[in-house]
N, C-alpha and C positions, 0 to 999 in steps of 0.2 A: 158222330155217324146219325144220319137221319134215321126216325122212326120210319120202317115199312109202314104203308097204307094199303087199301084194296084186300081185306081181311074178311069180307063177308061175302062170300060164296055166293048168296042170293042176289049182289048188285054185280052185272055185268058191266065192266070196264070201258064205259062209250067215252068219246071223245070230250062231254061236259065235265065226268065225274072226275079224267084224268086231268082234265085242265084244271078244275077245282082245288085237286091239290097239290100239282105243280104248281102253281101259282106261276111266276117271272118267267119261270124256264122252261115255259109255254113257247115261247121264243126259240128257243133252242130243238125245242122236241118236233117245231112245225120244220126249220131248218133242216136236222135229221133226216124227217121222213121225205123232205123232198129232194134230198141230196138221194135217200136208198131209190125211190121211188124213178128218179130219172137215171141212175147209174146201175140201178139192178132191178129193174122191171121183175126179172124172173121169182123176186126174193117172195116168200109168202109168211103171214103175220097170223098168227095163232097165239089167242088169248087161252088161256087153261087156269082154272083154281083149282091146286093143291094142297091136299091135305093136308102132309108132312109139313109143309112150312105156314100153311094156315093162311095163303094170299096168293092174290091171280098174279100168274107170269107170263111175257108172252115170250114166245118163241119164234124167232126170226130163220129160217131154212131157205137153201136153194135144193130144191129137189130133195133129197131124201138130209142133206147132209144141214146139222144145225149149224148157223153160221154165230149166233150170238141169244143170250136170253135180255130180256129186260124186265125190270121190275123197279115200281113209286114208291116216291121216300116222300116226309114231307119236305114238300118246296122242290123236288129234283127229281131228277131219273136217274139209274143208273144201267148197263149194260155190259156184261160178262161174257167176255168169249172165253173159252175151253180149248187148251191146245196142249197136245200129246207130251212125255218130254222129251221125245227125239225133234220137236223143234226148238230144243233151246236154242241152236244156232241161227235160225231164221229170225226167233223174237229179237236176240240180244243183237244182230246184225242188223235191224232192223231202224225206222227212223222213229219209232215210237219211245214217247218220254223216258230217260232213266228211273224214274221214279216207280214207272210202269214195268221196267223191265226188271227192276229190283224186286218187285213182286215174285217174278219167275224166277230169278234166280234164287230168292231166300225162299222158296220153296222146297216141301217136304220134299225131300231127294227119293222117298219110297211111293210116293202115287205116280199113278200113270197118266195124268192130268193134270193141269194145273188151269185156276181161272185167273184172267187179267179182267180187273174191273173199272169202269169207268164213270168216274160222279160228276152228272151234268151240271155246272155251274158256270160256263164260259165259253167263250168258240175256243181255245184251247185244247177244252176237253169232248169240243165236236169233231177237231181235226185229230186229235187221238181215236177215236172212235171209228173215223174213216180210214185211218193207218191200219189198225186193227181187223177192220172187215176184210180191207183188200191182203194183208198177212194172212187170214185165217181162207179164204178163197184161193191164193198161191201155192197153197198146202196139201197135197194130196191125203 
């Protein structure tokens, strides 16, 4: 697992800073955000510094619904989508990759919500994030 970056609360994550951390993954970043802006123009993106995790996180929302959280790591970035336990059928019946389904299937059953995280390394990861985005939006 890559180390988390953006730990200085005094340094806002501008595009230049983001790209300096994620390196070659910048192509995936651009493609992912081009997709989001084209397919979901009503999404809002907000960076906040969180003291509990000592890092900056981006929250992407549609109105009041959080669609996913995004964080940076060395040479990559990741999105985490949170689903309630009651979404199990929808998650397991979706076209998302089996290893991502397994993270949901193997969750702590006592937890009311569970995150599915996509680390961006290649185009397949981008496609998985798109599927999870659509799945999240399909749930009430």
